[in-house]
Structure formats: structure tokens, C-alpha cells
Wavefront OBJ file of the C-alpha trace (Angstrom):
o trace
v 40.801 78.751 97.381
v 42.089 82.350 95.605
v 41.699 83.546 92.083
v 43.250 86.311 90.396
v 40.832 88.786 88.741
v 40.997 91.901 86.539
v 40.479 95.519 88.449
v 39.734 98.445 85.970
v 40.134 101.774 88.055
v 39.204 105.114 86.660
v 38.660 108.512 88.165
v 35.331 109.686 88.353
v 34.895 113.426 89.773
v 36.249 113.343 92.902
v 37.143 109.855 93.452
v 37.811 106.600 91.575
v 35.777 103.727 90.609
v 36.949 100.015 90.257
v 35.211 97.528 88.084
v 35.595 93.577 87.983
v 34.768 93.145 83.900
v 35.045 89.134 84.866
v 32.036 89.570 86.999
v 30.624 92.994 86.267
v 30.725 94.204 90.055
v 31.690 97.555 90.688
v 32.955 99.713 93.870
v 34.180 103.185 94.452
v 36.773 105.128 97.043
v 38.526 108.090 97.213
v 41.440 107.055 96.152
v 43.142 104.383 93.763
v 43.961 102.165 96.674
v 40.355 102.457 98.492
v 38.631 101.864 95.595
v 40.771 98.763 94.764
v 40.316 97.387 98.424
v 36.628 97.977 98.427
v 36.110 95.839 95.018
v 38.168 93.048 96.701
v 35.792 93.453 99.843
v 32.687 93.716 97.199
v 33.948 90.489 95.250
v 34.637 88.580 98.486
v 31.191 89.160 99.601
v 29.894 87.898 96.278
v 31.523 84.831 96.326
v 30.540 84.361 99.823
v 26.545 84.784 99.043
v 26.552 83.670 95.571
v 25.254 80.147 94.982
v 27.645 77.805 92.533
v 25.295 78.533 89.391
v 25.639 82.120 89.978
v 28.843 81.957 89.964
v 29.099 79.824 87.207
v 26.958 82.095 85.143
v 28.062 85.335 85.847
v 32.083 84.674 85.362
v 33.514 85.440 82.178
v 36.563 83.512 81.811
v 38.199 85.579 79.050
v 38.352 89.344 79.593
v 40.737 91.501 77.063
v 41.698 94.976 78.053
v 43.031 96.883 74.952
v 42.993 99.912 73.321
v 41.329 101.410 70.418
v 42.038 104.480 68.263
v 39.111 106.510 67.148
v 38.817 109.892 65.199
v 36.780 112.688 66.597
v 35.890 116.336 66.385
l 1 2 3 4 5 6 7 8 9 10 11 12 13 14 15 16 17 18 19 20 21 22 23 24 25 26 27 28 29 30 31 32 33 34 35 36 37 38 39 40 41 42 43 44 45 46 47 48 49 50 51 52 53 54 55 56 57 58 59 60 61 62 63 64 65 66 67 68 69 70 71 72 73
């Protein structure tokens, strides 16, 4: 079985951090591709190890990615 999940990747210092907001699982890498690959591996390991109850408890079915504009300075 497969499922599509969201990967938010951002630069952090000299590398990249990848976050899956549906499960609140993150990973990192030196490149965008490496961070994405490492996140995919972390998610696969989670699904292998987690009980169905833990998956149900942590998995958010609705995630919305958008931008907001704020004033500062």
C-alpha cells in the first residue's frame, strides 16, 4: 500500500530540513534530494514500527499549505 504525504523542505544553515506535517516527522540532508530521501526513509521506518493505533493518532488527513502576509519592522 502507498500513500502520498506532504514534504516541506527548507534551507537550514548549510543543509536542508524536510518535514512531513501529516505525521510531524522530520529529517535532514545536505541537498534537497538527500533531505527528501531521508524523510521518505524516516516515514517508511515509522510505518514499519508504529502500531495501527499510533498511526491513526498521529496521522492528520487534512493539511493546508499556504502563505500569509505580515507587517514587520
